[in-house]
N, C-alpha and C positions, 0 to 999 in steps of 0.2 A: 504494500500500500504506500502511495506517495504522500509525504508530508507536504503541507502547504508552505508557501514562502514564509520567511520570518516575519515580514510585514503583516501579512494577513493573519498569521498565527498570533502576532502581538495584539492585533485588534480584537480577535476572539478572546484572548486571555484577559485583556483589560475589561471586556464586557462581563466576563465571568468573575473577575477579581478587580473590581473598580478601585479598591484601596491600595493596590500595589503600584508604587511609583513607576513611571515609564522607564526610568533608568535601569531598573533591576528586573524587568520582565525577562524570564528565561527563554532560551532557544527551545525549539521543539525537542531536540535531543536531551537537553538538560531536564526538561519536564518529564520525559519518559524515564530518565535515569533516576528520578527521585524515588521511585517505588512508593509513591504516595498518591493521595487523591487530588492531584493537580491536573486539571482537565485541559486536554488539547482537543478542541472541537474542530475536526477536519472532515468535511463531507458528511456531517451528521453522525460521526462515530466518536466514541470516547476511547482514546488510547490509554493503555495501562503499561506498567513497568515491564511486564513480561512480553509486550509486543502485541497482545491480543486487543480486541476491540469489541464494543457492543453499542447498541443504539443510545444516542444521547438526546437531550432535549433539543427541540428545533432551534436553529439559529435565530437570534433576536428575542428568545425567551428572557424573562426577567431573571437576573443573576441573584442567587440566594446570598444573604449577608455572610461574610466570613467572620462570624462572631461565636464565642464559646457558649455552650449550653451549660449553665451552672446549676448546682444542686447543693442546698444546705444539708450537711451530713445528718443533722438531727431530724430532718423532715421525713426520713424513710421509716419503714417498718423495722423496728429494732428488736433483735433477739434479747432474751433475758440476761445474756452475758455481757451486754453493752450498757453503758451509762452515759447520761448527758451531764456535762459540767459547764459552768460559766466562768469566764475570765474577762472581767470588764464587759465590753459589749459583745464579746465573742462567745457563742455557744458551740460546743464541740462534743463529739462522742469519743469514747475510749473503752478499752476492754477492762473488765473487772479482774481478770486473771490472765496470766501468760500461758500460752500453749505453743511450744516449738514443734516443728515438724512440717511436712509438705502440704498438709490440708487442715482445715479448721475442725473437722471431725464432728462438731456439734452444731445443730441449728441455732442454738442460743447465741452463738458468736456471729451470726449473719445479720447484715442489714440489707433490706431490699427496697428498691426504688423503681418508680415508673418514670421513664425519661421521654420527653417529647422533643424530637429533633425537627429542625426546620427544613432540612434537605438531606437527600441521600449522599452517601460517600463513605470514606474511610476516616475514622476519628481516633485521636489519641486521648488518653486519660491524664488529667492533671489533678493535683490535690493541694489544698492549702492545709498545712499541718504543722505540728510542733512536736519535737522529740524531747522526751523527759530527761531527767538528770542521769538516768542509766546509760545514756549514749547508745552504744551498740547493742545494749539489751532492751532498748525502747524504740527501735527504729524500723519496724516492719509491720506489714499487714498483708492480707490476701486479696488479690484481685482475680476476677474470673477470666477464663480463656474464652471469651465470647459472651453474648447476651443470653438471657433466659434463666430459668431456675437451675440451680446447681446442687449437686449432691455434696454435702459437707465432708463426707468420708472418702470421696473419690479424688485422689491427688491430681488426676489428669484434668479435672475441671478447673484447677486453681494454679495460680502463679504467685510466688512470694515476692512482693515488692520490698526490697531490703536495702540497707545502707542509706536510709532516707534522711539521716541527720548529717551525713557528709556530702550532700548535694542539694541543689536548689538555690533560690534567689529570694531576697527579702526587700531589696531597695526598689522603689516605684519605677525607676527608669530602666532597670535591668531586663534584658530579654531572657525569658524562661526557656532555655535550651537544655540539652544534656549537660550534666556537670553542674558547676557552681559550687560555692562553699559558703553557706550562710553562717551567721553567728550562732553560737551554741544556744540551745533552748529558745530559738526565735520562731515566730510564725513565718513560714516561707512557702512559696509555690514551687512545685517540682513536677516535671514530666514523668509521671509514674509509669507510663507505658514503656519508657526506655530504661527503666530501672529493674527489669526482670529478664530472665532468660527465656528463649534464646536471645543471642546478641541483638537481633533486630527488634526485640521487644514484643509486646502484645498490643495489637490495635483492634478496632471494633468496626465492623462493616454494617452500614445501615442501608437497606434496600428502599427503593422509591415507594413501594407499596407497604412498607412497615416502618413508618416514622416514629411510632411509639414502641418502646422497648422496655423489658424488665432487666434491671441491672442489679447485681448483688456484689457486696464486698464482705469480708469477714475479718475479725480481729485476730491478732497473733500475740503481740507484746503489749503489756498493760500500761506502759509509759507513753504510748503514742496517742496524741490527740488529733482528731480530724475535724476541721472546721467546714471546708467546702470541697466538692468535687466539681470538675468541669470537663466537658468534652469539646475538643477543638479539632477542626479539619487537619488531617495529617499533612505535614509539610508547611503549615502556617504557624508562625511563632508570635507570641504576645509578650508584652512587658508585664511586669508585676501589676502595674496600675491598670492595664487593660483587662487582665484577668479579674482583678478586684471589682472592676466596674462592669464586666461583661461586654467590653467593647471589642470590635474587630481587630485582628492582628494583621500581619503582613507576611509575604513570601520571603524566605531567606535562601539565596542561592547556595547550593552545596559547595563545600571547599573542593579544590582539585584533588584528585587522588595522589597519594605520595608516590615517589619514585621507588621502584623495587630495589632491594638491597640484599646482598649476600655477604655476611661477615666472614672474616678469616683470621688466622693467627690464634695464639693461645688465650685462655681466659685471663682477665685482668689481675686476678688475685693469685695466679700460679706463682709459687715460690715465695709468697708472703707468709707471715706468721698467722694471718687470719684468712679464712676462706670466704668466698662469695658463692653460695650454693643455690640450687634451684629444685623445685618440685618436678619430678620426672614422670612423664606419662606419654602416651602416643601423640597427644596433641601438643606436648611441650618439648618433644625430643629434637625437633629440627634445630640445627645449629647450637644445640645445648653446650657442646664441648668448647665452643668459641666464647661463651659467656660465663660459664659456671665451672667450679672445680670441687663441687661436693654434690652428692646425689641423695635425695629423699623421695621415695615413691609417694605419689600424691594419694592414690587410693588403693594401689595394688597390694599393700601390706596390711590392710585392715581385715580382721578376722572374718567379718561377714562377706567380704569379697572372695576370700580364699576358700571358705567352707560353708557356702550357703545351704548345702545338704550335709547332714551329719555323716562324718567319716568319708566324705568325698572332697578332697582338696585339689584345687586348681591353682597352679603356681606360675603359669606362663608369663603373666605380666610382671610379677615380682621377680622372676628369674631374669627377665629382660633388663629390669632396672639394676639388679645386682651385677649382672655380667657387664653392663655398660660401664658401671663404676669401676669394676676391677680391670677392665680392658684399658681404661684411661688413667688408672692410678689415682682415682678420686676417692676420698672417704665416703662411706655409705652409712646412712642412718636408717634403721628399721623403724617405720611408722605404721602401726603402733600395736603393742601387745594387749593392754587393758584400757578400755574406754567405755563410755556410756552411749556410744553411737556406732552405727554401721556394724553391729554385732550380729551373729547368726540368730535368726528368729527361733530356731529349734531349741536353743539352750534355755530359753526364758522360763519354760514350765517344768523343767527337770527338777527332781529333788536336789537339795544342796550337795549331797554327797556325790551324785553323778555330775553336777556342774563342776565341782572341784576337780574330779578326774578329767573332765573335758578340758578344763583350763590347763592342767598339767600336760595333757597330750598336745595341746596347741603350742605351749612353750617348747616341748621336746621336739616337735616336728620342725619348728623354725630353727632350733639350734642344730639339728642334724643336717638340714638342707643348706644352711648358710653358716659355716663354721668361722668365717672371718668378718663378722659384723663389727664395724668400727664403733658405732653408737646404736643404742636401742632406747627408744621411748618406751619405758616399761609401763608407765601410767600417764595417760593424757587427760588433762582437764579434771583433776580430782575435785576441785572446788565447784565447778560449774556444770559438769556432765559426768557424774559417777555412774557406774553400771548397776543402777538400782531400779530401773524402770521396765515394766513389761510393755511390749509393743514398740513400734517405730525403731527397732534395732537397738533398744536400750539395754540389752544384756540381762538385767534382772538377776545377776549372780553375785552381788556385793556381799550378801550374807555368807556365801560359800567360801569367801576369802577371809572371813572373820568379822564382817560387819564393822561397825564403828568401834566397838570395844572400849577398853579403858582409856586409850589415848584419843579417841574420837576418829582415828585414822588407822585402825588396826588393819583394815583391808589393804591399804596402800603399803604398809610395812610388809604384809605377807606377800603381796605381789612382787616387791623388790627382793624379798628373801628367795623367792622362786627365780627371779631374774639373775641373782648372784650365783645360784646353784646351776642354772642351765647355761649362762653366758659369762663364765668367770673371767674371760679375757676381753670383754667388751666394756665400753664406757656406758654405764647405766644412767639414763636421763629421765627426769620428770618434766612435764610440759604443761603450760597453763596459759589461758588468755585472761584479759581484764586486770592484769596486775601491774601494768605500766603506769596507768593514770591515777589509780586510787591507792592511797597509802594503806588503808585498812585491809584491802585485798592483798596487797604485797605482804603485809604482816602475817595474814593467815597462811599464805603460801610459804613464807619463810619458816613458819612454825612446823609445817609438814616436813620441809627440807631438813630442819634441825633434828626432828625425830628420826629421820632416815640416817642422818650423819651419826647419831649416837650409836647405831649398829653398823656403821661403815657400809651402808647399802647403796648410796647414791654417789655418782661421780661428776655429774654435770647438771646444769639448770637450763631448761628451755623456757623461753618467754616469747609468746606469740606477738607478732607485730601487725596483725590485721588492721585494715583501715578503721573498722568499727571500734578498735581498741585505742587508736591514736588520734582520730579526727579532732577530738576535743581535749586531748591530753596536753597539759602545759609542759613546756620543755624542762622547767625546773623540777616538776613532779616526776617526769621520766628519769631524769638524772638521779634524783634522790632515791627512787625505787631500785634503779640499777645498782647504786651504791649499797643499798640494803642487801641485795643478793650477793654482792661482791664480798662482803665481810664474812660470808660463810667459808671463803677460801676456795670455792668451786668455780670452774669456768662457766660463763654465761653464754648462751647462744640465742640469738634472735631467730626463732625457728620458722615463722610463717609471716613474712613481710609482704604486704601489698599496699598500694596507695591508689585510691580512686581518683578519677578525674577525666571526664570526656574531653575537656579542653586542655591542651598541652600546658599553658601557663599555670593552670590550677594544680595539675599533677606535679609539674616541675617544682613549684614553690613548696609543696608539701615534702617532696623528697629532699629538697635543700634544707628544710627545717629539721627533718627527722634523721636522715641517714648519717650525718656527722655525729649526732648524739650517740648512735649505736656503734658505728665503725670505730670512732676514736675513743670510746670508753675502754680503759685498759683491761677491764675484766671480761669484755666481750671477745670471744675467740672465733666467732664466725656468724655469718648472717645467711639465711636461706630465704630466697624469694619464693612466694607461693604461686608460681607460674609467671609467665611473661608474654605469652602469645594468646591469640583468640582461642577460646575453649577453656581458659583458666576459670576458676570458680567465680571470680568477680568481673568477668567480661562485661556483664550488663551494667556494672557500676563504672566502667571505663578504666579498669585497673591494668589493662594490657600495656606492655612497654614496647612491643613491636607489632606491626600490622601483619596481616596474612601474607603479604608479599615480601616480608622481611624488613620493610622500612622501619627504622628506629625512631621512636618518639624522643622528644627533647629530654625527658627524664632518664631514659636509658643512656643516652649519650653522656649526660651529666654523671651518672653512676660509674660508667666505664672510665671516664676521665678521672673522677675522684679516686677510685680504687687504684688505678695505675700510678697516680702521682703520690699516693699515700705511703708513709713509712710507719703507720700506726702499728704498735706492738702489743701483744698480750702480756699482761703482768699480773701474776697471781698475788692476791692479798693473803697475808698470813694471819689467820684468825687469832684474836686475842684469847689467851687462856683464861678460864674462869678463875676468880679469886681463890687463893689457897693452893693453886697448882703451879 
């Protein structure tokens, strides 16, 4: 099919979108490339991103306004698990309780709305919200994958909109695009459609004969307050002030694609006292050896991945990670032995005695297959995700390891005793999130570490650096908490570092703020990035450091340069002896 001339296309586009300035009217090819509901009316047909076409409104028809359809969050039919609160003139809804996982599970967490659209098309979902003091523990809710009634227990019906405190816009003149970095605990607008996986997000199709739709959302974390929702045509952006007032937005031309790039040479930390590692998986393995010199399997080492059926273990992906590390001479860290997530479902209902035997068999199988593990995360997230939950891969075997016991952490101690027995030549590590920003959480974590040290059971400390842990973390607090772990005398590792940011300047600025704090700290012996290419777990939040074609983002170029030029060294702190010794 032949496209019309640019001039005639521009006239049709301006009639459809009268608010778009003439200077930024796209070409027909740009419009097709948007993969959005930007209409190119040629010969009575509507072109789409895939090159297909269908009948469009007759030329000369009145163009619908490019304005958002807004919904007050409290106006819907709210489940019993939701509550309405007031903050000045703002009324908002929030969850009464937190429920992690891929689906809301209960109808009481669901809010339902009837939405009247003005025109057919593809729409993106925006929300005006505020993330509570819990930061990364208060920053998510569920949105549906399409209109209509949804099953709360069916994960395929829902997408988790996450990382909502580390993105968005709060100033009236700011354009609400992907990314942004609003002040902590501020009301801000965010493009929710682009904050979920898959990387292209979730959009909503409205047909010409179905302008009224049922739309549902559901609560996930109890510190998130929702004030308003808004649907805006895909590809049209609005300022904060325009969304506040329900006014039309404008078309924003897409940036040019980056030039492809293929890296070469050794990783920047090779030969240094500290390593720069990465999470290894099929999606992350391309060019890995040119950037990283330490390997952690992203998901391949999790028990539920290896033994989803009892007594049937599949090692292929973990073997590949291990062999890659050994072939390149990179340290390998096993992630993870004991955790309250991604555990085999079959173990949850076994008697405690059988659970204990199965845990022992799991340790023995890993030790036999991988005799040269450099580091092992024996227990992951004891503070925030212990293996005490039935359902959702929660393990439910904490009691089989001794429960809380006299120390409050007997199960952790027992797991490390097993670790020392099965892996006597490996560095045994404990790992946790949420301990960089909050002193009280750092102290709780240090208490577990000191209990382990009393029996000489732990060799290294893992501290996760996910964006939801660091977005609102003050630099002084991070330094103080790293110092707190340093006084144990154990090496500290930043185990899972990622930084969100769809816009290069946002991501770069955050890496410039955080990375020197970690890399230059004398007790930090290594940093592991939790993915760097599309397909990493926070792709939807813009955390990638390289594009699909290998093009490096500004933050990656900064990291490589910083590490290459650095002479930072690891320096062990000698713990002070208790009085009287």
